[in-house]
N, C-alpha and C positions, 0 to 999 in steps of 0.2 A: 533274699532279704526283702521280703514283702511283709505287709501287715504291720502289726503293732511293734514288733521288734525292729524292723527296718526304719520305721518312723522315729522310734525312740533313739536308735543309733544315730540317725542323721541329726536329730535335735541335739543330742549330746555333743556331736562333732561341731555343730554350729555354735553351741555355748562355749566350747573350748577355744574355737577360733576367735570368737568375739572377745573373750577374756584375754587371750594373747594379744590381740590387736589393741585392746584398751591399755595394757601394760606397755606396749611398744609405741603408742602414739606420742608420748611426751618426748622420748629421745628422737623419734623420727621427725617430729615437728621441729625440734632444736636443730637437727641436721639440715632440714629444708630451709630454715631461717638463715643459718650460717651460709649455705650455698647460694641463696638468692638475695641476702641482705634484707629480707622481709621484716617489716616493723622496726627498721633501724638496727638490726643485728649486725655487729661488726665482725670482721674477719680476724684470724690470727695468722701471723707470718713470722719469718725469721730475718729477712733482709729487705731493706728498702730498695726499690729499683733504680733510684737516682733522680735527682731534681730535673724538672723541666722549667721552662720560662713562664710559669704561671703560679700565682699564689692564691691561697684560700684562707679565710679567717676561721679559727676554731674558737668557739665560745665554750666555756666550762660551767656546768650547772651541777650543784651538789645538794643532796637532801639526806635527811636522817629520819628513820622511823621514830615515832613518838615513844616506842617501846625500848629504844636504845639510848642510853645516857651518854652520848657522844656529841662532840662538836666536829664538823667536817666541812672543809672549804678548799677551794683551789688557791694556790699561791698567787696566781694571776687569773683574772676572770676571762681573758682572751689572749690569743696568740695568732700571729700571721705566719703561715708556714709555706714553704715551697712545695708544690705538688711533687710527689715522688721522693722527697727527701725525708730522712729519718729525723724525728723531732722528739722532744721530751717535755713533759709537763709534770709539775709536782703538786700534790695534794697534802693537806695537813689534817690529821685526825687527833682528837684528844678524848680520852676516857674521863668523864666528869664524875664517875662513881668512886666509891671507896673499896671496890673489889674488881678483880679482873673481869673483863667482858670480851667475848668473841663476837665479831661481826662479819658479815659477808656483803659484798657490794653487787648490785645488779646494775646494768648499764644499757644505754641505747644511744642511737645517733639520730638526729633530725637535721634536715629532711630525710625521710625514710629511704629515698632513692640513693642517698649517699652512703648508706650503711654498708653496702657490699664493696665499697671502695675505701672505707676507713679500716685500716689494718693495724692491730696492736701486736707489737713484738714482745713487750713485757708489760704486765699490769698487776697491780695489787688486787684487782678484781678476779684474778685467776685462782686465788686461794683465800681461805678464811684468815682474818686478822685478829689477833688477841692482844689487847692493850692492858697493861698493868694499871692499878689505881692511879688516876691523875696523870698518866703517861701521855705524852704528845709524840707522834711519829710523823715523819715526812715520807710520803709514798710516791714513787715515780710511775709514770705511764710513758712508755716508749712506743711511738706510733708513726705511721705515714699515711698519706692519702695517695691511693694508686692513680697513676696518670691515665689509666684506662677510663677513668671518670670523664675525662675531657672528650672522649670519643662517643660517650653514651648520650643519645639525644634527650633522654629523660633527666640526666644529671649534669651535663656539661655547662649549664648556666648557673650551677650552685656556686655561690661565692662565700657563703657562711655555713659552717657545720657546727651544730651544738652537740657536744659530748656530755651526756648526763649520767650521773651516778646517784644511786640511793643505797645507803647502808641499812641493813636489817640485823637484829640480833640473831645469833645462832642458838637454836635450842640445844643446851648443853647435854641433855639426856640423849638426844638423837646423835649429836656429834661424838659422844663417848661410845655409843653402841655400834 
């Protein structure tokens, strides 16, 4: 494998590897963010570990893309929770349009170092939401703050965590395909 053929073969293998890496980069980045809590990425869990004798305030922030004809807000702007205990918050969304609309929510947590300790058990953000014309729905988020945060030198002084959601429209052509 020398000469022009060997060089062309190596270049072709390089192009294939780089293309594969390009397609894999988004899911790999998502896994990395979930494992490390990078950029406020929250965790998913099944069971809260149990309360400890410390509390943290959770502020709720909501946004809606200008392209989505919805209203979206938390029922309460803030909650004080026991670290390690399961808690629930409710959000209200209303479709202000005369036709059904499907939306999907993105989320993050600030400060970013708290992201790997904020764990969601159930969330409307895990699936797309379709609202009928002028329908209002109440959507729960079940979560806990992992007590391991209290042992992390970068996060143990966090006393307020902001959970932020933004709803975007789902491209119906992509959703159907």
